N, C-alpha and C positions, 0 to 999 in steps of 0.2 A: 504494500500500500504506500502511496506517495501523496503529495499534495494534489496531484492530478494523475490520471492514468496516462503514463508516457515513459519514454526513455529518460533516465535521470543520471546526470554526471555525478560522480562521487567526490570530485575535487573542485577546488576553486576555479572559476572561469572556464568550466567545461573540462578541466584536466582530470586525469584518472580514469579508471574503467567505468563504464556505464552499466547501470542495472535497469531492469524493466519493472516499473510499478504496474502491476496487473490490475490494481484498483486505485481509484482516487479516494481520499479520506472521507468524502461525503457519499460514496457509493453505499448502497444498502446490501451488506453481506454479513454473514456470521463468521466469527473467528473466536478462538480460545485465548490466544496469547497475542498481546500487542507489544511489540518491541520498538522502543523509541531510541534511535541511535543519536549520538552526539556529533560533534565536529563543528567546524567553522560556520556551517549553515544555521546553527541554532541561534547565533547572535542576531540575525535578522528576523528569524521566525518568532522569537519571544515577543516581539513588538507587532506581529501580524495578528490582530484581534480575530479576524475571520478564521485563520488557521488554528489559533489557540482554542477558539470555540468549537471548531470541528474536531480537534484532538480531544477535547473534553468529552464530547459526545461519543467518540470512539472508545475512550477509556471506560465509559459507562457500559458498553457492550461486552467488553473483554472480561474473561474470568481472571486472567493474570495480566497485569501491566508491568512491563520490565523496561528499564532504561540502562543504557550504557553511556558512560562519560557524561558530557553536558546535556544529554537527553533529559536528565533530571531537571535541568533548568526549565525545559518546556513543560514537564509534568508539574513543576512548581507553579507555573503560570496558569495551569488549568485548575489549580486548587485541590487536586486529588491528593497532594502531599500535606495538606493543611493539618498541622498538629502531629504529623507523623515523622519518624526518623527516616533519613535518607542520606546518601552519599553521592559523590560525583568525582570527576577528574580533579586531581589535586593541583595540577598546574594552572587550572582555570578557576580555582577555588574562590578567590575573592569576587570574581564576576558572578559565579553561580550563587553566592550568598545574596547578591542583590536581586535575584529573581524570585525569591520567596522568603520573606522575613518570618512567616508563620510556620516554616518548616523546621523541624529539629535536625538541622544539618550536623552530621558527624563526620569529621575528616579522618577518623582513624581506621575504619574497616575497608576491606576490598569491596565488599558488598553488604547491603542491609536487606535482610529477607523478612518481609512482612506477609508472606504467603501462608495462609492457614493450612496446617498439615492435614486437617480433617476434611476440609471442603475443597482444597486445592485452589482457593481464590485469594487474591490479594495483590500486593505490590512488591517488587524487588528492584533495587537500584544498585548500580556498580560504579566503581571508579573508572579508570581508563580501559582501553581495549582488552589488554590481557586479563584484567580483573573481570571484564565482561564475559570472557570465555569461561573463567572459573564460576562466575555467577550462573551462567547458562547451564553448566554441568551440574551445579548444585540444584537448580530448578528441575532439570531432567531427573536427578536422583530422587527429589521429593515427589515428582509426579509419576515417574515410571520405574523407580527403583535404582539402587546403587549400582547394580551390575550393568544396567543399560547405560548409565552415565560413565562408568569405567570403560565399557566397550567403546563408547564414543571417543573418550579421551585417547585410548590406544589407537583407534582408527585414524585420528587426526595427528597422532604423535605429539600430544600435548602433555607436558609435565604438570599435572593438576595440583593446585593448591586447594585443599578442602576446608581450611579454616579461614573464615572471612576476617578474622582479627589479624591475620598474617599479611599486613600490607606494609612492605618495606618502603613504600613511597609516600606514606602519610605525612612525613616531614615536609614535603613539597607544598603543603597547604599553609605552612608557616607555623608559628608558635600556637599551640593549642591552649586555649583558656575557655572559661565558661561562656564568655560573650561570643566567641567563635562557634562553639558547639551549639548554642541555642539560636544561632542565626543572626545575632546582633553584632 
């Protein structure tokens, strides 16, 4: 899914490989998991009220809403993270904090998992791209079992970090104090 159904460049100014968005964000279709990626494009999208409203409606349809990197800034703008714990990319931390003051931003974990283990519904946010892989494998383990997640990690030859507290890049967010963690 993309802003519109079309070919989408993954880099700035059309650079990078392109992907096909088979659905536009306003298309009426069912899905279980909504993954909101981050990257440079989020800086413009957080101020696009039409897109944020459409993303908010899409979040309401999904059982699981997941974000990687600065995708959490977009989720903050939808208010789905209101009063909830979340994390994001540490090198963009100061900018992310400005996108949702009512979010309980936590710079220390690789990912924050708020998916209910009984219902399989909720929100999960991750730091950067590699943390997003580990977050995704944790979500797979929660939804389909540890063996399925482990098989996927082996298939993609990924050295999986299973502990969300193991984020050696947390220091990139800067000094951690209560004001930073609470979003202020």
